[in-house]
C-alpha positions in Angstrom: 5.7 10.9 5.6 7.7 11.7 2.7 8.2 8.1 2.3 4.5 7.3 2.1 3.9 9.7 -0.9 6.9 7.7 -2.8 5.2 4.3 -2.2 2.0 5.2 -3.7 3.4 7.1 -6.4 6.4 5.6 -8.0 6.2 1.9 -6.9 2.6 1.2 -7.8 3.4 1.8 -12.0 6.0 -0.2 -12.0 4.6 -3.3 -9.9 2.0 -5.6 -12.1 1.1 -6.9 -8.4 1.4 -5.4 -4.9 0.3 -6.1 -1.1 0.8 -3.3 1.7 0.9 -4.7 5.1 0.9 -3.4 8.6 3.2 -5.2 10.1 3.1 -3.7 14.0 2.0 -6.7 15.7 1.9 -10.3 15.0 0.1 -11.9 13.1 0.6 -8.8 10.3 -2.5 -7.5 8.6 -3.2 -7.3 5.0 -4.0 -3.9 4.3 -4.7 -3.4 0.8 -3.2 -4.9 -2.4 -3.2 -4.6 -6.0 -6.6 -7.4 -6.5 -8.5 -5.6 -3.9 -8.1 -1.8 -3.6 -7.1 0.6 -6.2 -3.6 3.0 -5.3 -6.4 5.9 -4.8 -7.8 3.6 -2.0 -4.3 3.3 -0.5 -3.3 6.3 -0.5 -6.8 7.3 1.8 -6.1 4.3 4.0 -2.2 5.7 4.7 -3.4 9.7 5.3 
């Protein structure tokens, strides 16, 4: 849980573009990106 909080609190402000992937299965599935989602959507997604 702490790593998720760190991910959404610290990294997006440092990046101009970002993508969140689920690589639990092949092929990996794109869950969100800066082009289609905002960080609040990512917070909800990772709950």
